[in-house]
TIMI-2910 file (N, C-alpha, C, CB; in pm, 1 decimal, decimal comma, always signed):
<rs>
+----------+----------+----------+----------+----------+----------+----------+----------+----------+----------+----------+----------+------+
!      n_x !      n_y !      n_z !     ca_x !     ca_y !     ca_z !      c_x !      c_y !      c_z !     cb_x !     cb_y !     cb_z ! resn !
+----------+----------+----------+----------+----------+----------+----------+----------+----------+----------+----------+----------+------+
!   -761,4 !  +8083,4 !  +8192,2 !   -764,2 !  +8216,2 !  +8107,9 !   -745,0 !  +8109,8 !  +7958,2 !   -608,1 !  +8360,9 !  +8154,1 !  Met !
!   -800,4 !  +8167,8 !  +7880,4 !   -806,6 !  +8112,1 !  +7742,5 !   -648,1 !  +8127,0 !  +7674,7 !   -929,9 !  +8202,2 !  +7649,9 !  Pro !
!   -667,1 !  +8042,8 !  +7582,7 !   -509,9 !  +8088,7 !  +7485,1 !   -497,9 !  +8176,4 !  +7387,5 !   -450,9 !  +7984,8 !  +7405,3 !  Ala !
!   -420,1 !  +8264,8 !  +7360,5 !   -426,0 !  +8405,9 !  +7250,4 !   -486,1 !  +8296,1 !  +7183,3 !   -271,4 !  +8509,1 !  +7170,9 !  Phe !
!   -451,9 !  +8212,2 !  +7083,5 !   -499,7 !  +8138,0 !  +6975,4 !   -633,7 !  +8099,3 !  +6972,6 !   -431,1 !  +8033,1 !  +6962,6 !  Ala !
!   -665,8 !  +8105,5 !  +7081,4 !   -828,3 !  +8067,2 !  +7094,8 !   -907,0 !  +8170,3 !  +7142,1 !   -859,4 !  +7951,1 !  +7192,1 !  Asp !
!   -830,0 !  +8299,0 !  +7149,3 !   -959,2 !  +8425,4 !  +7133,5 !   -923,3 !  +8480,4 !  +7015,8 !   -970,4 !  +8559,4 !  +7255,9 !  Ile !
!   -812,6 !  +8440,1 !  +6933,1 !   -831,9 !  +8483,5 !  +6793,4 !   -884,3 !  +8423,2 !  +6738,0 !   -751,3 !  +8504,3 !  +6724,0 !  Ala !
!   -968,4 !  +8326,0 !  +6768,6 !  -1067,4 !  +8254,5 !  +6670,7 !  -1201,6 !  +8297,7 !  +6689,3 !  -1068,0 !  +8103,2 !  +6685,9 !  Asn !
!  -1243,0 !  +8337,3 !  +6855,7 !  -1345,0 !  +8389,2 !  +6834,4 !  -1354,0 !  +8552,5 !  +6814,2 !  -1412,1 !  +8341,4 !  +6927,6 !  Leu !
!  -1281,6 !  +8587,4 !  +6749,8 !  -1237,8 !  +8732,4 !  +6706,7 !  -1317,4 !  +8713,7 !  +6590,8 !  -1067,2 !  +8775,3 !  +6682,4 !  Thr !
!  -1224,5 !  +8631,4 !  +6507,3 !  -1276,4 !  +8612,1 !  +6362,5 !  -1389,8 !  +8544,8 !  +6322,4 !  -1192,4 !  +8553,9 !  +6294,4 !  Thr !
!  -1468,1 !  +8411,9 !  +6373,1 !  -1594,1 !  +8413,7 !  +6377,8 !  -1708,7 !  +8487,4 !  +6477,9 !  -1602,7 !  +8304,6 !  +6379,2 !  Ala !
!  -1664,4 !  +8565,0 !  +6510,6 !  -1783,6 !  +8630,9 !  +6532,4 !  -1792,6 !  +8784,3 !  +6456,5 !  -1797,8 !  +8639,2 !  +6688,8 !  Ala !
!  -1646,9 !  +8804,2 !  +6387,4 !  -1645,9 !  +8912,8 !  +6214,0 !  -1755,5 !  +8871,8 !  +6159,1 !  -1509,9 !  +8885,7 !  +6076,0 !  Arg !
!  -1739,6 !  +8750,1 !  +6123,9 !  -1792,0 !  +8672,8 !  +5990,2 !  -1928,3 !  +8663,1 !  +6035,7 !  -1720,1 !  +8514,0 !  +5948,1 !  Arg !
!  -1978,3 !  +8618,3 !  +6168,6 !  -2056,8 !  +8627,6 !  +6134,3 !  -2162,5 !  +8742,3 !  +6111,4 !  -2065,9 !  +8560,1 !  +6174,0 !  Ser !
!  -2153,6 !  +8856,5 !  +6104,4 !  -2152,1 !  +8958,4 !  +6120,2 !  -2154,4 !  +9030,9 !  +5933,0 !  -2032,1 !  +8975,7 !  +6228,3 !  Gly !
!  -2111,9 !  +8936,1 !  +5890,8 !  -2034,9 !  +9024,5 !  +5736,7 !  -2202,7 !  +8990,3 !  +5642,6 !  -1821,2 !  +8900,2 !  +5628,9 !  Thr !
!  -2240,7 !  +9026,9 !  +5568,2 !  -2319,6 !  +9040,5 !  +5463,0 !  -2280,0 !  +8963,9 !  +5343,0 !  -2329,5 !  +9169,0 !  +5436,0 !  Arg !
!  -2343,6 !  +8927,4 !  +5254,8 !  -2284,5 !  +8840,9 !  +5152,8 !  -2294,9 !  +8969,5 !  +5050,1 !  -2373,4 !  +8680,7 !  +5111,4 !  Thr !
!  -2240,1 !  +8965,2 !  +4939,5 !  -2249,5 !  +9072,6 !  +4869,2 !  -2361,0 !  +8995,9 !  +4756,3 !  -2092,6 !  +9135,8 !  +4816,4 !  Ala !
!  -2421,3 !  +9120,2 !  +4720,4 !  -2547,0 !  +9108,2 !  +4627,1 !  -2528,5 !  +9003,7 !  +4482,1 !  -2581,9 !  +9274,1 !  +4574,7 !  Ala !
!  -2576,5 !  +8969,1 !  +4381,5 !  -2546,8 !  +8914,0 !  +4288,0 !  -2534,3 !  +9104,7 !  +4153,8 !  -2683,8 !  +8763,3 !  +4270,4 !  Pro !
!  -2466,2 !  +9066,9 !  +4081,6 !  -2417,2 !  +9168,1 !  +4035,4 !  -2444,4 !  +9162,0 !  +3844,6 !  -2260,4 !  +9167,1 !  +4098,0 !  Phe !
!  -2588,5 !  +9203,3 !  +3811,4 !  -2608,3 !  +9208,4 !  +3651,4 !  -2556,2 !  +9265,4 !  +3578,3 !  -2698,7 !  +9237,4 !  +3608,1 !  Asp !
!  -2478,0 !  +9220,3 !  +3484,1 !  -2351,6 !  +9336,7 !  +3365,5 !  -2470,4 !  +9361,0 !  +3291,1 !  -2181,9 !  +9252,7 !  +3239,9 !  Leu !
!  -2578,4 !  +9316,3 !  +3265,3 !  -2667,4 !  +9393,7 !  +3165,8 !  -2767,5 !  +9507,4 !  +3199,9 !  -2745,3 !  +9300,5 !  +3104,6 !  Ala !
!  -2790,5 !  +9479,4 !  +3372,1 !  -2876,9 !  +9588,1 !  +3430,8 !  -2790,5 !  +9717,4 !  +3433,4 !  -2930,1 !  +9549,1 !  +3582,6 !  Tyr !
!  -2655,3 !  +9680,6 !  +3493,7 !  -2533,5 !  +9753,2 !  +3515,9 !  -2545,4 !  +9874,7 !  +3378,6 !  -2384,2 !  +9632,8 !  +3511,5 !  Tyr !
!  -2548,7 !  +9830,2 !  +3312,2 !  -2476,4 !  +9894,9 !  +3176,3 !  -2619,9 !  +9973,8 !  +3125,1 !  -2400,9 !  +9753,8 !  +3039,5 !  Arg !
!  -2735,5 !  +9910,8 !  +3110,2 !  -2877,6 ! +10058,1 !  +3121,1 !  -2912,8 ! +10106,4 !  +3201,9 !  -3005,5 ! +10051,0 !  +3093,5 !  Glu !
!  -2837,9 ! +10103,1 !  +3323,0 !  -2831,3 ! +10188,4 !  +3451,3 !  -2736,9 ! +10292,0 !  +3406,1 !  -2778,7 ! +10108,5 !  +3591,5 !  Arg !
!  -2621,2 ! +10256,3 !  +3358,5 !  -2524,0 ! +10389,0 !  +3395,3 !  -2563,1 ! +10452,3 !  +3219,9 !  -2298,4 ! +10339,3 !  +3445,0 !  His !
!  -2591,7 ! +10381,2 !  +3120,1 !  -2658,3 ! +10462,4 !  +3042,7 !  -2746,7 ! +10583,0 !  +2990,4 !  -2678,2 ! +10423,7 !  +3032,0 !  Ala !
!  -2854,3 ! +10542,1 !  +3139,1 !  -2943,6 ! +10687,3 !  +3116,4 !  -2882,2 ! +10747,0 !  +3236,1 !  -3136,6 ! +10683,3 !  +3121,7 !  Val !
!  -2809,9 ! +10691,3 !  +3384,4 !  -2731,6 ! +10816,1 !  +3414,4 !  -2666,8 ! +10915,7 !  +3369,5 !  -2672,1 ! +10801,2 !  +3457,3 !  Glu !
!  -2569,4 ! +10825,2 !  +3275,9 !  -2506,1 ! +10898,7 !  +3181,1 !  -2614,5 ! +11028,2 !  +3058,7 !  -2430,7 ! +10765,3 !  +3099,2 !  Tyr !
!  -2664,9 ! +10977,8 !  +3053,6 !  -2799,7 ! +11096,7 !  +2986,9 !  -2809,4 ! +11198,4 !  +3040,3 !  -2947,6 ! +11063,4 !  +2993,2 !  Gly !
!  -2867,9 ! +11137,7 !  +3136,0 !  -2911,2 ! +11261,6 !  +3257,9 !  -2819,7 ! +11319,9 !  +3291,3 !  -2968,0 ! +11227,1 !  +3389,9 !  Ile !
!  -2705,3 ! +11308,0 !  +3348,6 !  -2629,8 ! +11380,4 !  +3369,1 !  -2566,2 ! +11475,6 !  +3294,3 !  -2578,4 ! +11329,4 !  +3406,0 !  Thr !
!  -2561,2 ! +11451,2 !  +3139,4 !  -2516,2 ! +11514,5 !  +3017,6 !  -2621,6 ! +11633,9 !  +3006,4 !  -2514,3 ! +11408,2 !  +2884,4 !  Cys !
!  -2718,9 ! +11610,8 !  +2995,6 !  -2842,4 ! +11658,7 !  +3032,4 !  -2827,3 ! +11797,6 !  +3116,1 !  -2914,2 ! +11547,4 !  +3112,3 !  Leu !
!  -2788,9 ! +11784,8 !  +3233,0 !  -2791,1 ! +11847,8 !  +3332,8 !  -2679,2 ! +11928,0 !  +3322,5 !  -2802,5 ! +11775,3 !  +3437,1 !  Thr !
!  -2604,2 ! +11885,2 !  +3263,1 !  -2525,2 ! +11993,4 !  +3201,4 !  -2539,7 ! +12150,9 !  +3155,3 !  -2499,9 ! +11943,2 !  +3109,7 !  Gly !
!  -2644,0 ! +12152,6 !  +3087,0 !  -2650,7 ! +12211,8 !  +3038,6 !  -2728,1 ! +12363,3 !  +3141,2 !  -2690,9 ! +12137,7 !  +2934,9 !  His !
!  -2746,1 ! +12461,2 !  +3141,8 !  -2767,9 ! +12526,5 !  +3274,1 !  -2927,9 ! +12599,6 !  +3194,3 !  -2607,0 ! +12657,6 !  +3341,0 !  Arg !
!  -3017,7 ! +12533,0 !  +3104,2 !  -3113,5 ! +12546,6 !  +3083,0 !  -3195,0 ! +12477,9 !  +3144,0 !  -3120,2 ! +12547,2 !  +2993,2 !  Ala !
!  -3131,0 ! +12335,8 !  +3102,0 !  -3209,3 ! +12180,8 !  +3166,2 !  -3227,9 ! +12194,2 !  +3315,9 !  -3103,4 ! +12024,1 !  +3144,7 !  Val !
!  -3117,1 ! +12214,5 !  +3319,6 !  -3013,2 ! +12236,9 !  +3501,6 !  -3122,7 ! +12278,4 !  +3592,4 !  -2862,9 ! +12398,3 !  +3516,5 !  Ala !
!  -3154,2 ! +12438,2 !  +3521,8 !  -3214,6 ! +12529,5 !  +3656,3 !  -3373,4 ! +12528,8 !  +3602,9 !  -3135,1 ! +12725,0 !  +3676,9 !  Thr !
!  -3394,6 ! +12504,4 !  +3534,2 !  -3543,2 ! +12513,5 !  +3491,4 !  -3594,1 ! +12650,3 !  +3505,5 !  -3634,8 ! +12419,8 !  +3575,2 !  Arg !
!  -3565,7 ! +12764,7 !  +3429,6 !  -3580,5 ! +12872,2 !  +3453,8 !  -3740,0 ! +12920,3 !  +3371,0 !  -3444,0 ! +12936,7 !  +3416,6 !  Tyr !
!  -3784,8 ! +12835,7 !  +3278,0 !  -3876,7 ! +12825,5 !  +3198,1 !  -4021,6 ! +12854,5 !  +3261,5 !  -3860,4 ! +12702,7 !  +3142,7 !  Asp !
!  -4084,3 ! +12928,7 !  +3282,3 !  -4214,5 ! +12887,4 !  +3362,3 !  -4292,2 ! +12794,8 !  +3332,5 !  -4296,7 ! +12972,9 !  +3372,3 !  Lys !
!  -4314,1 ! +12799,2 !  +3181,9 !  -4388,1 ! +12722,0 !  +3091,5 !  -4354,6 ! +12591,1 !  +3059,5 !  -4393,8 ! +12780,3 !  +2985,9 !  Ile !
!  -4387,2 ! +12465,5 !  +3093,2 !  -4391,3 ! +12324,3 !  +3074,1 !  -4376,3 ! +12301,0 !  +2911,4 !  -4533,1 ! +12262,2 !  +3138,2 !  Ala !
!  -4405,6 ! +12343,0 !  +2824,3 !  -4393,3 ! +12340,3 !  +2693,6 !  -4206,2 ! +12384,0 !  +2640,4 !  -4521,8 ! +12453,9 !  +2642,0 !  Val !
!  -4187,5 ! +12508,4 !  +2681,0 !  -4067,5 ! +12539,8 !  +2657,4 !  -4014,9 ! +12446,3 !  +2773,3 !  -4036,1 ! +12696,5 !  +2656,4 !  Arg !
!  -3993,8 ! +12423,1 !  +2830,6 !  -3878,4 ! +12323,3 !  +2891,7 !  -3870,4 ! +12157,0 !  +2783,0 !  -3939,7 ! +12280,6 !  +3092,3 !  Tyr !
!  -4019,7 ! +12124,2 !  +2767,1 !  -3988,5 ! +12020,3 !  +2689,5 !  -3927,3 ! +12034,5 !  +2566,1 !  -4085,0 ! +11959,0 !  +2672,5 !  Lys !
!  -3961,1 ! +12167,5 !  +2537,9 !  -3875,3 ! +12176,9 !  +2364,3 !  -3706,8 ! +12180,0 !  +2454,3 !  -3925,9 ! +12396,0 !  +2224,7 !  Ala !
!  -3649,8 ! +12231,4 !  +2551,6 !  -3490,0 ! +12242,4 !  +2569,2 !  -3433,4 ! +12130,1 !  +2562,2 !  -3441,0 ! +12297,0 !  +2691,1 !  Thr !
!  -3516,2 ! +12061,1 !  +2612,1 !  -3453,6 ! +11891,1 !  +2684,5 !  -3395,4 ! +11828,1 !  +2562,2 !  -3597,2 ! +11759,5 !  +2756,9 !  Val !
!  -3511,1 ! +11838,5 !  +2453,8 !  -3433,0 ! +11786,7 !  +2295,8 !  -3343,5 ! +11886,9 !  +2237,9 !  -3546,8 ! +11759,3 !  +2164,7 !  Pro !
!  -3344,8 ! +11987,6 !  +2244,0 !  -3234,8 ! +12093,3 !  +2208,0 !  -3098,9 ! +12035,8 !  +2241,7 !  -3254,6 ! +12234,6 !  +2289,9 !  Val !
!  -3082,8 ! +12064,2 !  +2372,8 !  -2990,2 ! +12023,3 !  +2469,5 !  -2925,6 ! +11882,9 !  +2453,4 !  -3055,5 ! +12030,8 !  +2593,4 !  Ala !
!  -3029,9 ! +11738,4 !  +2399,3 !  -2983,7 ! +11635,4 !  +2380,0 !  -2894,2 ! +11631,7 !  +2215,0 !  -3104,5 ! +11544,6 !  +2405,4 !  Ala !
!  -2922,0 ! +11693,5 !  +2179,9 !  -2895,1 ! +11745,0 !  +2007,0 !  -2761,2 ! +11784,3 !  +2014,9 !  -2994,2 ! +11889,3 !  +1938,5 !  Val !
!  -2769,5 ! +11904,8 !  +2102,2 !  -2645,4 ! +11939,9 !  +2147,0 !  -2509,5 ! +11847,4 !  +2190,7 !  -2681,4 ! +12005,9 !  +2243,4 !  Asn !
!  -2569,3 ! +11757,3 !  +2243,7 !  -2446,6 ! +11681,1 !  +2337,1 !  -2384,0 ! +11601,7 !  +2159,7 !  -2532,7 ! +11519,8 !  +2515,2 !  Glu !
+----------+----------+----------+----------+----------+----------+----------+----------+----------+----------+----------+----------+------+
</rs>
């Protein structure tokens, strides 16, 4: 029967072999993506943009800039 320390070393080695490495973090890309996501979230906070009740595309296209000005 193996010693307790040997079993502990085997389990940590097995755990480490299955872990993934962290993806590289690009701060400039993250800031740009955050700005876009935040802008879309603010626009969808307006009922007319979020629900899109307008049946005509021209009215919807006009609603989006109006909602952006109101922010």
